[in-house]
C-alpha positions in Angstrom: -73.4 -44.9 31.1 -72.5 -44.5 35.2 -69.3 -45.5 36.2 -68.5 -47.0 39.4 -65.7 -46.1 41.7 -64.4 -49.0 44.7 -61.5 -48.7 46.9 -59.8 -51.0 47.5 -57.0 -49.7 49.4 -55.8 -47.3 52.4 -52.4 -46.5 53.3 -51.6 -42.9 55.6 -52.6 -40.4 52.4 -52.3 -42.6 49.5 -56.1 -44.1 48.5 -56.4 -46.8 45.4 -59.5 -47.0 43.5 -60.8 -49.9 41.2 -62.9 -47.3 38.3 -65.3 -49.4 36.0 -67.3 -47.8 33.6 -69.0 -50.2 31.1 -67.3 -53.0 30.0 -63.4 -51.2 30.8 -61.9 -51.2 34.6 -58.7 -49.4 35.4 -56.9 -48.1 38.2 -57.2 -45.1 40.0 -54.9 -43.3 42.6 -55.3 -40.0 45.6 -52.1 -39.3 46.8 -53.0 -36.0 49.5 -50.4 -34.4 49.8 -48.9 -32.5 53.1 -49.4 -29.0 52.6 -52.2 -27.1 51.1 -54.4 -29.5 50.7 -53.9 -30.6 47.1 -54.5 -34.5 45.7 -51.7 -36.5 42.9 -54.5 -37.6 40.7 -53.8 -40.8 38.6 -55.9 -43.5 36.5 -53.7 -46.0 34.8 -54.9 -48.0 31.6 -54.3 -50.4 29.9 -53.6 -48.2 27.0 -53.0 -45.1 28.4 -53.0 -42.3 31.5 -54.7 -39.8 33.2 -53.6 -37.6 35.4 -54.0 -34.2 36.8 -53.2 -31.0 36.1 -49.8 -30.7 38.7 -48.2 -33.8 35.8 -46.7 -31.9 32.8 -47.7 -33.0 29.3 -44.2 -32.9 28.2 -42.8 -35.4 30.4 -45.0 -37.9 29.7 -44.7 -36.9 26.6 -40.7 -37.6 26.7 -41.9 -40.6 28.9 -43.5 -41.7 25.3 -47.1 -42.2 27.2 -50.8 -41.7 26.3 -51.8 -39.5 28.4 -54.7 -37.1 29.4 -53.6 -34.2 31.7 -57.3 -32.2 33.3 -57.5 -29.5 36.2 -59.4 -31.5 38.6 -59.1 -31.2 42.4 -61.0 -34.9 42.8 -61.4 -37.6 41.0 -65.3 -37.3 40.9 -64.8 -34.3 39.2 -62.0 -34.7 36.9 -64.7 -37.6 35.3 -66.7 -35.0 34.0 -64.3 -32.9 32.5 -62.9 -32.3 28.7 -58.6 -32.4 29.2 -56.5 -29.3 29.3 -53.5 -31.2 27.1 -53.2 -34.2 25.5 -49.8 -36.0 24.6 -49.1 -36.5 20.4 -49.5 -40.2 21.9 -53.1 -40.0 23.1 -53.9 -37.9 20.0 -52.6 -41.1 17.8 -54.8 -43.2 19.6 -57.9 -41.3 18.7 -58.0 -38.7 21.8 -59.4 -35.8 20.9 -59.6 -32.3 23.2 -63.5 -32.5 22.9 -63.2 -36.1 24.9 -64.5 -35.9 28.9 -62.3 -38.9 31.2 -64.8 -41.7 31.2 -64.8 -41.5 27.2 -60.9 -40.9 27.4 -61.2 -44.0 29.7 -62.8 -45.6 27.5 -60.0 -45.5 24.1 -57.3 -46.1 26.1 -58.6 -49.6 28.2 
């Protein structure tokens, strides 16, 4: 099933998006870092979050956040990948390592 990523706001290095996949909707953000060409990627769903690898799963676990961590440089790349890490809270919701980001978005919505 295809997804849509619609830009909703741009302020300097921060870009906000609405991400839709089927009946599910989430908020995504891309924060371009000033040096090195990297970006911080987040997708916020109702019951969990997707993060780029710059975030640490142990920190998300300590914050009690159902989260999946991805090794991706862009949101588009992230949405096609499987996670490199899941928090125990994400696993408790049914998240599994073989699920793609879009499948996890559906689960966390």
